[in-house]
N, C-alpha and C positions, 0 to 999 in steps of 0.2 A: 279143629278150632272153629268156633262159630264165625260165620261171615257177618260182620257187624253192619254191612251195607245191604244185606239181603233181608227182605221181609220175612217175618216168622210165620211158619205154617200154622194154620188154624186146625187144632185137633178136634176130632169128632166129639169129644167130651165137653168142649167149651160151651158156655151158655150163649155165645155169639152165634152158634150154628143155627139156632131157631129164632133169632131176634135180629132184625135188620138194624135197629138202632144200636144194639150192642156191637154188632159187626163194625159199624161206622166208628164207634168210640174206640174199639180195639185197634182198628186200622190207623186211627189218628194217633194213638199212643205209640204204635210201632213206627210210624213216620217220625214222631218226635224222638224216639230212641235213636234212629239213624241220624237225625239232625244234630244231635249232640256232637257227633264226630265231625260234621261239617263246620259247625260254628266254632268249635275249639281250634280246628285246623286254621280257620280264617283269622282268628284273633292272634294266634301264635305267629302267623306269617305277616301280620299287618305292619310290623316294624322290626328292623334288624336287632334292636336291643331287647333284652329280656328283663322283665320287671317282677317285683314281688307280687303284684296283682295278677300276673300271668299264673304264678304258682297257686295263688288263692283261688282263682276262678277255675283252673284245671282241677283242683281238689274238689270243688263243689260240683263241677260238671261230671267228674268221675263217679261221685256218689249219686248224683241225679240219674246218670245213665243206668247204673246198677239198680237203682230204685224202680225206674220205669220198666226195665227188663224183668226184674223180679215181680213187679206188679202184674205184668202180662201173664207170667207163669201162674201166679196165684189166682188171677182172674179166671184163667182156663180151668182151674181146679175148684173155683168158687170157695177159696179159702179166705173168708172175710176177716178172720182173726189176724191174718197177716196183711191183707190188703189195706185195712184201716191204719195200722201203724206205719206202713210205707207212705201213705198220704201225709201222715203227721211228720215224718222225717223230711219229706219234700218241702213242707211248710217251714220246717226248721232251716233248710237250705235258703229258702226265699227270704226269710226275715234277716238272715245274716248278710246275704248279698245286698239286700236293700239298705241295711245300715252302712256297710262299708262303702257302697257306691255313692251314698249321699254325705259321707263324712268329709270334714275339712282336711283330714290327713289319712286318706285311704291307704297310701303306700306304707305308712307307719303301722297302721292296724294290721294290714296283711302281713307285713314283715314280722311283727311280734307274734301273730298267730302261727305263722309257719315255723317259727323257731321255738314254739312250745307254750306260749301264753294263751290260756283258754279265754274265751270271751267273757266269762263270768268273773274273771280276775282283772278285766279292763274296766275303765269307767268312761262315761260319756262326758261331754263338756260341762254338764251340771254336777259332775261328781258322783253320779249314780252308777252302780255296777251294771255291766252289760249282761244281766241274767236274762232268762227266757221271757220273763214278764215285761221287763223294760224294752227289750228288743221287739217283742210282739206289739207293744203299745206304739212304738215309733213306726213300725212297719204298717200298722193298721191305718195310719193317716193316709197312706198311699195305696193300700190294699184293704179296703174296708171289710171284705169278707173273711179276713184271716182269723179274727178272734173267735168267731163262731165255729169255723172248721177246726181250729186248734183245740178248742174245748171238747168238741165231739170226738175227735180222733184220739185225744189224750185218754179218754175213757176206755179205749181199746188197748192201750199200752199196759195199764194196770188192770187187774181183775175188777170188774165193775158190773153194775146191773145190766149193762148193754150185753154182756156175754150171756146172762141169764135169759133176757127177753128173746133173744134169737134162738134159744134152745127149747123154748116152751111154746106150745100151741094150746089155746083154750077154745073149746067148742061148747056151744050152748046145748043143753039137753032138757028134757022135760022135768028133770029133777034139779036143774040148776046149771052147772057147768062141769065139763070134763077136761082135766088138764093132761096133756100129752107131752112127754119129754122126747125130744128128737136127738139121738146120739148114734153115730156122728151126724152132724148137720149136713143136709143134702141141698141140692140145687133148688128143690121145691120150698125150702125154708127161707130163701133169700129172694125177694121179689126182683123183677126186672127193673122196677123203678129205683130200688135201692142201689142196684149195680150201676144203673145209669148215673145216679147222683154222684157216686164215688169216682166213677170214671171221669165225669165232667169236672169234678173238683181237682183231680190230679192233672188233667189236661190244662186247666186254667192256671194252676200253680206252676206247672212246667213252662207254659207259655210266658208267664210273667217273669219267671226266672231267666228265660232266654233273652228278655229285653235288657237285662243287666249285662249279659254276655255281649249282646249287640252294642250296648252303650260303650263297653270297654273297647270293642273293635273300632268304633268310630273315633275315639279320642286317643288311643294308645300311641305314645311317642310324639304327639303333636303339641305345639305351643298352646297354652291355655286360651280357650276361645275358638280354636280351630277344630274342625271335625271332618271325617271322611263321609262319603255318601254311604247310605245304608247298603248292606249286603244284598246281592241279587237273590 
């Protein structure tokens, strides 16, 4: 069984081997993977009572942990067609955590969700369904970068021009241009800058997701208006 508290080894095939910036990003993601375990343990132990929000945040944390863990594996293999949808799913976690945390009735929403009611079958106070678009628009008020990342990564979930553009290389020749198809795509087909961007985006999304876990830790079981000191 994998030791969840132990840093993952860096394989020789990883693009981080030859890039200091990518090594730093990969190390940051691995630290975040481990931090999932610490923060969940802390908010579960923060109060003797167990709440529906505990279950809700544990479910999101479990998914987030597996996404970050899987992203690291796909990063090491430069499997961009899997890395981008992983980022999209983490954004999905964030917009739901954002909505529930700011709701007037978070316990009710969490309870309904954990007993089988999907978000899209719920409604916000204005009577609008909690579909992805409405959840994203509400989250974007507090996370302005979300809409752009959501749209870009959604293009990798369904077959789109993005898949074509990363498989084709165009070279200028004396007669015009030469189109080369690359299959399967290799490390040389994905620039360090693109890998840096997607790593940065996942780190940012996960960091902001952690803020909701931290917020729950600080208020769990306390009278309204009270809060604990932030975690060490």
